C-alpha positions as CSV (number, residue, x, y, z in Angstrom):
1,M,-6.3,-5.9,31.5
2,T,-8.1,-6.7,28.3
3,I,-7.0,-9.5,25.9
4,F,-7.1,-8.8,22.2
5,V,-6.5,-10.9,19.2
6,T,-5.6,-9.8,15.7
7,A,-3.9,-11.0,12.5
8,D,-2.8,-9.9,9.0
9,T,-1.8,-6.3,9.7
10,H,0.7,-6.6,6.8
11,F,2.6,-3.5,7.7
12,N,4.7,-2.1,4.8
13,H,3.0,-4.5,2.3
14,V,2.1,-2.5,-0.7
15,G,0.5,-5.4,-2.5
16,V,-2.1,-6.0,0.3
17,L,-3.8,-2.7,-0.5
18,A,-5.1,-3.9,-3.8
19,M,-5.3,-7.6,-2.9
20,C,-7.7,-6.9,0.0
21,G,-9.2,-3.7,-1.3
22,R,-7.8,-1.8,1.7
23,P,-8.9,1.9,1.3
24,F,-5.6,3.6,1.6
25,A,-3.7,5.8,-0.9
26,D,-0.3,4.3,0.0
27,V,1.4,2.0,2.5
28,A,2.4,5.0,4.7
29,E,-1.3,5.9,5.2
30,H,-2.1,2.2,5.7
31,N,0.6,1.8,8.4
32,E,-0.5,5.0,10.2
33,F,-4.1,4.0,10.2
34,L,-3.3,0.5,11.5
35,V,-1.2,2.0,14.4
36,Q,-4.0,4.5,15.3
37,A,-6.7,1.8,15.1
38,W,-4.7,-0.6,17.3
39,N,-3.9,2.1,19.9
40,S,-7.6,3.3,19.9
41,V,-8.6,0.0,21.6
42,V,-5.4,-1.4,23.2
43,G,-4.1,0.1,26.4
44,P,-0.5,-0.1,27.7
45,R,-1.4,-3.0,30.1
46,D,-3.5,-5.0,27.7
47,E,-2.3,-8.1,25.9
48,V,-2.4,-8.6,22.2
49,W,-2.1,-12.0,20.4
50,H,-1.1,-11.3,16.8
51,L,-1.8,-14.4,14.7
52,G,0.6,-13.8,12.0
53,D,1.6,-11.7,9.0
54,F,2.6,-8.7,11.0
55,A,4.6,-7.2,8.2
56,L,6.0,-7.7,4.7
57,G,8.6,-5.3,3.5
58,G,10.5,-2.5,5.2
59,T,13.8,-2.6,7.0
60,P,14.3,-4.1,10.5
61,E,14.6,-0.5,11.8
62,E,11.3,0.6,10.2
63,L,9.5,-2.5,11.6
64,A,11.0,-1.9,15.1
65,A,9.8,1.7,15.0
66,L,6.2,0.6,14.1
67,F,6.3,-2.2,16.7
68,R,7.3,0.2,19.5
69,R,4.4,2.5,18.7
70,L,1.9,-0.3,19.3
71,R,0.5,-0.5,22.8
72,G,0.2,-3.6,24.9
73,R,2.1,-6.8,25.7
74,K,2.5,-8.4,22.3
75,I,2.6,-12.2,21.5
76,L,3.1,-13.6,18.0
77,C,1.8,-16.8,16.4
78,R,4.0,-16.9,13.3
79,G,2.4,-16.4,9.9
80,N,3.7,-17.3,6.4
81,H,5.2,-13.8,6.0
82,D,6.8,-13.6,9.5
83,K,10.6,-13.9,8.9
84,T,13.4,-13.1,11.3
85,K,13.0,-9.3,11.0
86,T,9.5,-9.8,12.4
87,T,10.1,-12.5,14.9
88,G,13.0,-10.6,16.4
89,L,11.0,-7.5,17.2
90,G,10.8,-8.1,20.9
91,W,7.6,-10.0,21.2
92,H,6.8,-11.4,24.7
93,A,6.7,-14.8,23.1
94,V,6.6,-16.3,19.6
95,Y,4.7,-19.5,18.7
96,D,3.6,-21.4,15.7
97,L,0.5,-22.6,17.5
98,A,-0.6,-21.6,21.0
99,T,-3.3,-23.1,23.2
100,P,-3.6,-20.6,26.1
101,K,-6.3,-20.7,28.8
102,L,-7.6,-17.1,28.8
103,A,-10.6,-15.7,30.7
104,G,-11.5,-19.2,31.9
105,E,-11.6,-20.8,28.4
106,R,-9.1,-22.8,26.2
107,W,-8.3,-21.0,23.0
108,V,-6.4,-22.3,20.0
109,F,-4.5,-19.6,18.2
110,S,-2.8,-20.1,14.8
111,H,-2.2,-18.2,11.7
112,Y,-4.0,-20.8,9.6
113,P,-7.7,-21.8,10.0
114,M,-8.3,-25.4,11.1
115,R,-11.3,-27.6,10.4
116,A,-10.5,-29.5,13.6
117,W,-8.4,-28.4,16.6
118,V,-7.3,-29.4,20.0
119,G,-10.2,-29.5,22.5
120,A,-12.9,-28.7,20.0
121,F,-15.1,-31.5,21.5
122,R,-14.5,-30.0,25.0
123,G,-15.4,-26.4,24.1
124,S,-12.2,-24.8,23.1
125,R,-12.4,-21.9,20.7
126,H,-10.2,-21.3,17.6
127,C,-9.0,-18.0,16.2
128,F,-7.0,-17.6,12.9
129,G,-6.0,-15.2,10.2
130,H,-4.5,-15.8,6.8
131,T,-7.8,-15.8,4.8
132,H,-8.5,-12.0,5.0
133,G,-12.2,-12.5,5.6
134,L,-12.8,-15.0,2.9
135,L,-13.5,-18.0,5.1
136,P,-16.8,-17.8,7.1
137,D,-16.7,-18.0,10.9
138,T,-18.4,-20.7,12.9
139,A,-19.9,-20.8,16.4
140,R,-16.4,-21.8,17.8
141,S,-14.0,-20.5,15.1
142,C,-13.3,-16.9,14.0
143,D,-11.2,-15.0,11.6
144,V,-9.5,-12.2,13.6
145,G,-7.7,-10.6,10.7
146,V,-7.9,-6.8,10.6
147,D,-9.9,-7.0,7.3
148,R,-12.8,-8.3,9.4
149,W,-12.5,-6.0,12.4
150,G,-12.2,-2.4,11.1
151,Y,-8.4,-2.7,10.9
152,R,-8.0,-3.1,14.7
153,P,-7.6,-5.9,17.2
154,A,-10.7,-7.5,18.6
155,S,-11.2,-8.3,22.3
156,L,-12.0,-11.8,23.5
157,E,-15.5,-10.6,24.4
158,E,-16.1,-9.2,20.9
159,I,-14.9,-12.5,19.4
160,R,-17.2,-14.5,21.7
161,E,-20.1,-12.3,20.7
162,R,-19.4,-12.8,17.0
163,M,-19.2,-16.6,17.5
164,A,-22.5,-16.6,19.5
165,A,-24.2,-14.8,16.6
166,T,-22.9,-17.5,14.1
167,P,-25.0,-20.6,14.2
168,E,-22.9,-22.8,12.0
169,E,-21.0,-25.4,14.0
170,P,-17.4,-26.4,13.0
171,E,-17.1,-29.6,11.1
172,E,-15.4,-31.4,13.9
173,L,-18.3,-30.8,16.3
174,R,-20.8,-32.0,13.6
175,L,-18.7,-35.1,13.1
176,G,-18.5,-35.6,16.9
177,R,-22.3,-35.4,17.3
178,A,-22.7,-37.9,14.5
179,M,-20.2,-40.3,16.1
180,E,-22.0,-39.9,19.5
181,A,-25.3,-40.7,17.9
182,E,-23.7,-43.9,16.4
183,G,-22.2,-44.9,19.8
184,G,-18.6,-43.7,19.0
185,D,-16.4,-41.5,21.0
186,D,-13.9,-38.7,20.4
């Protein structure tokens, strides 16, 4: 089983095409590409954490049909566009914020980026969406939105690799090091 993380698919959201410069002629082409991109990396036994803004627009039946086509065991961390017709799709679980231990590490998953998060001083990693690639990653925090990952979910290993290639430390870690140097604690 591989664990994937993604965000900001915005199924059925016509406005996201222009807002994010997504290269699709219409929302039907957009939706189909996202489904194919998802299923090109996710297998039926894989787990996918979706960090919000699954869809905006469409009927509950249309969203359910899209949801059923996506492979994997799906878990949602609610985003600002995730209303009842999204949260009721049959997710394995729905959270506002999740702190799972996956592959031997603590992760902090939320739709919104954080400047400080639970366990940052102890090595936890943070994944978020919402910013559509506009907020830079750090060595411990990463935007997992589809706009940053070729419109597909990213595996934990890919996320770790991107973090390792990003030298900038999160503000909380810089603050913690400064406090340690002055004799303070976290």
